[in-house]
KEKE-3310 file (N, C-alpha, C; in steps of 0.2 Angstrom, whole numbers, plus 5000, padded with zeros to 4 digits):
npx = (5004:5002:5010:5001:4997:5001:4991:4980:4963:4956:4958:4964:4955:4944:4940:4936:4925:4917:4915:4908:4896:4879:4874:4871:4881:4881:4878:4888:4899:4896:4897:4910:4917:4922:4924:4910:4914:4926:4920:4912:4921:4928:4918:4915:4927:4936:4946:4954:4966:4979:4983:4996:5002:5010:5013:5007:5013:5026:5026:5034:5047:5063:5078)
npy = (4994:5011:5026:5038:5054:5064:5074:5071:5070:5059:5042:5027:5017:5024:5030:5018:5015:5026:5024:5012:5015:5019:5031:5048:5061:5073:5069:5061:5069:5077:5068:5063:5075:5082:5090:5092:5090:5082:5071:5067:5064:5053:5044:5041:5036:5022:5015:5016:5022:5034:5045:5050:5067:5073:5080:5072:5074:5084:5102:5109:5108:5100:5103)
npz = (5000:4997:5003:5013:5014:5028:5032:5024:5020:5015:5015:5007:5013:5017:5005:4998:5005:5002:4988:4988:4995:4996:4998:4993:4985:4993:5006:5008:5008:5019:5029:5029:5030:5019:5003:4991:4978:4980:4985:4975:4965:4971:4971:4958:4953:4947:4954:4971:4973:4974:4961:4949:4950:4941:4925:4910:4898:4892:4891:4884:4871:4870:4862)
capx = (5000:5006:5010:4996:5000:4998:4985:4975:4957:4954:4963:4961:4949:4938:4938:4933:4918:4913:4913:4903:4891:4873:4872:4872:4887:4880:4878:4895:4903:4895:4899:4918:4920:4926:4920:4906:4918:4930:4916:4910:4927:4930:4912:4915:4933:4937:4951:4954:4973:4981:4986:5001:5001:5015:5010:5008:5018:5029:5023:5040:5051:5070:5082)
capy = (5000:5017:5031:5043:5061:5065:5078:5069:5069:5053:5036:5022:5014:5029:5030:5012:5016:5031:5020:5007:5018:5020:5038:5053:5065:5078:5066:5058:5075:5079:5062:5063:5082:5083:5094:5088:5088:5077:5065:5065:5061:5046:5040:5039:5032:5014:5013:5021:5024:5041:5046:5055:5074:5075:5080:5066:5076:5091:5107:5112:5103:5101:5102)
capz = (5000:4996:5009:5013:5017:5035:5032:5019:5023:5014:5015:5003:5016:5016:4997:4996:5008:4998:4982:4990:4998:4992:4999:4988:4986:4998:5012:5009:5009:5026:5034:5029:5030:5012:4998:4986:4972:4982:4986:4968:4962:4973:4970:4951:4951:4947:4959:4976:4974:4972:4954:4949:4949:4936:4918:4906:4893:4893:4887:4880:4868:4871:4856)
cpx = (5004:5005:5004:4998:4997:4992:4980:4969:4954:4959:4960:4955:4943:4935:4934:4926:4914:4911:4908:4896:4885:4871:4874:4879:4887:4881:4885:4900:4902:4898:4907:4921:4925:4921:4915:4910:4923:4926:4913:4915:4928:4924:4912:4921:4932:4941:4951:4962:4974:4984:4991:4999:5005:5011:5012:5013:5020:5026:5028:5044:5058:5073:5086)
cpy = (5006:5022:5036:5049:5061:5069:5077:5068:5062:5048:5031:5018:5018:5030:5024:5013:5021:5028:5015:5009:5020:5028:5043:5057:5070:5075:5063:5064:5077:5074:5062:5069:5083:5087:5090:5086:5082:5070:5062:5062:5054:5042:5037:5036:5025:5012:5018:5023:5031:5040:5051:5062:5077:5075:5074:5068:5083:5096:5111:5106:5105:5099:5096)
cpz = (5000:5002:5008:5017:5024:5036:5027:5023:5021:5013:5010:5006:5015:5009:4995:4999:5004:4991:4983:4993:4993:4993:4994:4990:4992:5005:5014:5011:5017:5031:5034:5029:5025:5008:4994:4980:4974:4982:4979:4964:4964:4972:4963:4949:4951:4953:4965:4978:4972:4965:4954:4947:4943:4929:4914:4900:4894:4888:4883:4877:4869:4864:4857)
residu = (UNK:UNK:UNK:UNK:UNK:UNK:UNK:UNK:UNK:UNK:UNK:UNK:UNK:UNK:UNK:UNK:UNK:UNK:UNK:UNK:UNK:UNK:UNK:UNK:UNK:UNK:UNK:UNK:UNK:UNK:UNK:UNK:UNK:UNK:UNK:UNK:UNK:UNK:UNK:UNK:UNK:UNK:UNK:UNK:UNK:UNK:UNK:UNK:UNK:UNK:UNK:UNK:UNK:UNK:UNK:UNK:UNK:UNK:UNK:UNK:UNK:UNK:UNK)
# end
């Protein structure tokens, strides 16, 4: 399992609970003290692991 940031509001376990829950996004956001956008993101994702924040391609080209 990967490291979770010390100040992360969601862990892979909480994300899995969000994915499996029948509750709506608003109720999930209130229950886990996260934004509606975050709840919607984890509800719609296929996996519960973090993704890279690095760009997939460089915006500049090197000679």
